[in-house]
C-alpha positions in Angstrom: 46.1 150.8 92.3 49.0 152.6 94.0 52.2 150.9 94.4 53.4 150.4 98.1 56.3 148.5 97.3 59.7 149.6 96.1 62.5 147.4 94.7 66.1 148.1 94.1 69.3 145.9 93.5 72.5 146.3 95.4 74.3 143.2 94.2 74.5 140.5 95.8 71.3 141.6 97.7 68.0 142.9 96.3 65.7 145.0 98.7 62.1 145.1 98.8 60.8 148.2 100.7 57.4 148.5 102.1 56.6 152.2 101.2 53.2 153.5 102.4 54.1 156.2 105.0 50.9 157.8 104.9 49.2 154.7 106.4 52.3 153.7 108.8 53.5 151.3 106.1 50.2 149.5 106.5 49.6 146.6 103.9 46.3 146.7 102.0 45.2 143.6 100.3 46.8 144.3 96.8 50.1 145.2 98.9 50.4 141.2 99.5 50.4 140.9 95.8 52.9 143.5 95.1 55.3 141.8 97.8 55.0 138.5 96.1 55.7 139.9 92.6 58.7 141.7 93.9 60.0 138.3 95.3 59.4 136.7 91.9 61.3 139.5 90.0 64.2 139.3 92.2 64.1 135.5 92.0 65.0 135.9 88.3 68.0 138.0 89.1 70.8 135.4 89.1 73.3 138.1 90.7 70.8 138.7 93.6 71.7 135.9 96.3 69.6 137.2 99.1 66.4 139.2 99.5 66.2 142.3 102.2 62.7 143.2 103.2 62.3 146.5 105.1 60.2 149.4 105.5 60.3 153.2 104.9 61.1 155.5 107.8 61.0 154.3 111.3 58.5 151.6 111.1 58.7 148.2 109.3 54.9 148.1 109.0 51.7 148.4 111.0 50.4 145.3 109.4 46.7 145.2 108.1 45.3 148.4 106.9 42.6 148.9 109.6 41.1 152.0 107.8 40.6 149.9 104.6 39.1 147.0 106.7 36.8 149.3 108.6 35.3 150.8 105.4 35.0 147.2 103.9 33.1 146.0 106.9 30.9 149.2 107.1 29.9 148.3 103.5 29.5 144.5 104.1 29.8 142.7 107.5 30.5 139.5 105.7 33.5 140.8 103.6 35.7 138.7 101.4 38.6 138.8 103.6 40.9 138.4 100.5 43.9 139.9 102.5 43.9 136.8 104.8 44.5 134.4 102.0 46.9 136.7 100.0 49.0 137.0 103.3 49.0 133.3 103.8 50.0 132.7 100.2 52.8 135.2 100.7 54.2 133.5 103.8 54.1 130.1 102.2 56.1 131.7 99.1 58.6 133.1 101.4 59.2 130.0 103.4 59.6 128.1 100.0 61.6 130.8 98.2 65.0 129.5 97.0 67.0 132.3 98.1 67.4 133.7 101.8 65.3 136.3 103.0 66.5 138.9 105.5 63.9 140.9 107.5 65.5 144.2 108.2 63.3 145.8 111.0 63.7 149.5 110.8 61.0 149.7 113.5 57.9 147.9 115.0 56.4 145.0 113.0 52.9 144.7 114.0 50.1 142.0 113.2 50.3 140.7 109.6 53.7 142.3 109.3 55.1 140.4 112.2 53.9 137.3 110.4 55.8 138.2 107.4 59.0 139.1 109.3 58.7 135.7 111.0 58.5 134.1 107.6 62.0 135.3 106.7 65.1 133.4 107.3 66.8 136.0 109.2 65.8 139.0 111.2 68.1 142.0 111.6 66.7 144.8 114.1 67.3 148.0 115.8 67.0 148.5 119.4 63.7 150.1 118.8 62.3 147.2 116.6 59.5 145.0 118.1 57.5 142.2 117.1 53.9 142.6 118.2 50.5 140.8 117.8 48.1 143.7 119.0 45.0 142.3 117.6 43.4 141.4 121.0 43.5 145.1 121.6 41.5 145.8 118.6 38.8 143.1 119.1 40.5 140.9 116.5 42.5 137.7 116.2 46.0 137.6 114.8 45.9 134.2 113.0 48.8 134.1 110.8 51.2 135.8 113.1 50.2 133.3 116.0 51.1 130.4 113.6 54.4 131.9 112.7 55.3 133.0 116.2 54.5 129.4 117.4 56.5 128.0 114.5 59.7 129.9 115.4 59.5 130.4 119.1 57.2 127.8 120.5 53.7 127.7 122.2 54.8 129.4 125.5 55.8 132.6 123.9 53.1 132.7 121.2 50.5 132.2 124.0 52.0 135.0 126.0 52.2 137.7 123.4 49.2 136.8 121.5 47.0 136.9 124.4 48.4 140.1 126.0 49.0 141.9 122.8 52.1 143.2 124.2 55.2 143.8 122.0 58.1 141.2 122.5 61.0 142.9 123.9 64.1 143.0 121.7 66.4 141.3 124.2 63.7 138.6 124.7 63.3 138.2 120.9 67.2 137.6 120.6 67.3 135.1 123.3 64.5 133.3 121.8 66.2 133.1 118.4 63.6 135.3 116.6 65.9 138.2 116.1 69.5 137.3 114.8 71.2 140.5 115.4 70.5 144.1 116.8 72.3 147.2 115.4 72.0 150.9 115.5 69.0 152.6 113.7 71.1 153.7 110.7 72.9 150.4 110.2 70.0 147.9 109.9 70.0 147.7 106.2 73.9 147.7 106.2 73.9 144.9 108.5 71.3 142.9 106.3 73.5 143.6 103.2 76.7 142.3 105.0 74.9 139.2 105.6 73.8 139.0 101.9 77.6 139.3 101.1 78.5 136.4 103.5 75.9 134.4 102.0 77.1 135.1 98.4 80.5 133.3 99.2 78.5 130.1 99.6 77.0 127.7 97.0 73.6 129.1 95.6 72.7 125.4 94.7 73.6 124.4 98.3 71.7 127.2 99.9 68.7 126.4 98.1 68.7 122.7 98.9 69.5 123.7 102.5 66.3 126.0 102.6 64.3 123.1 100.9 65.4 120.6 103.7 64.7 123.4 106.3 61.3 124.7 105.4 59.4 122.6 102.6 58.0 119.7 104.7 57.3 122.5 107.6 55.5 124.7 105.0 53.1 121.8 104.3 52.2 121.4 107.8 51.9 125.3 108.3 49.5 125.5 105.2 46.9 123.7 107.0 47.4 125.6 110.1 47.4 128.9 108.2 44.0 128.0 106.6 42.5 127.1 109.8 43.7 130.3 111.5 42.8 132.3 108.6 39.2 131.0 109.0 39.2 132.1 112.6 40.7 135.4 111.7 37.9 136.1 109.4 35.3 135.1 111.9 36.7 137.6 114.5 36.1 140.3 112.3 32.5 139.7 112.2 32.0 140.1 116.0 30.8 143.1 117.8 34.2 143.7 119.5 35.8 143.9 116.3 33.6 146.7 115.3 34.3 148.5 118.7 37.9 147.9 118.6 38.5 149.0 115.1 36.5 152.1 115.6 38.3 153.0 118.6 41.6 152.6 116.8 40.4 155.0 114.1 39.2 157.5 116.6 42.5 157.0 118.5 40.4 156.3 121.6 40.7 153.3 124.0 37.9 150.7 123.3 35.0 150.2 125.8 34.3 146.6 125.7 30.8 145.8 126.4 
């Protein structure tokens, strides 16, 4: 199993990097396990007061590894869809994580990667960064990302961008409170680290209790929603349009829906 996650420490921040450039930083099932382990490792580092989550290159992450999913569905139409459960588990771990998590969007975050970014406490972005739920353009359903977008921005925005599959413009994401700060491309990590320095001036115990107040009860509610939406996401993968959409994506062609 290759590692697609790098971890580095720059006290008071610890950085987790999604590093899978050959696949546009796509996250296979085992990638969610590696991200969760990286969080646990940095949780043990007392000097690390905040976690920065970012990607390699100019893309945060393209989300679900559709090439891997395509291969799995070719072998077995009723695949295990373990990646859906692992993604939902990671989201809940992030919401309940005692240290602040800062998503440093160095570029677009698509699908499941958008869900991960929305599970962070803060999002710092570049002008080229977007949050996008493109699954309807692939014959799929976004599931976890819909849950998190609805949680963060409300039903109106979740409806618009999950049904159209269009990227959320940066200015709208800022107005909606989804993105907290926009900086130049080469400053996104530095701004996230600056925020970690600001957090380091506060009481670690108070921050932990504040996160508990903000997220714990909501995480319990979201857990049920994530389970239901996860089941719908898995069901969508078994449709004829999923096969058409994923195949067209692999071939870099527009899908021809029947």
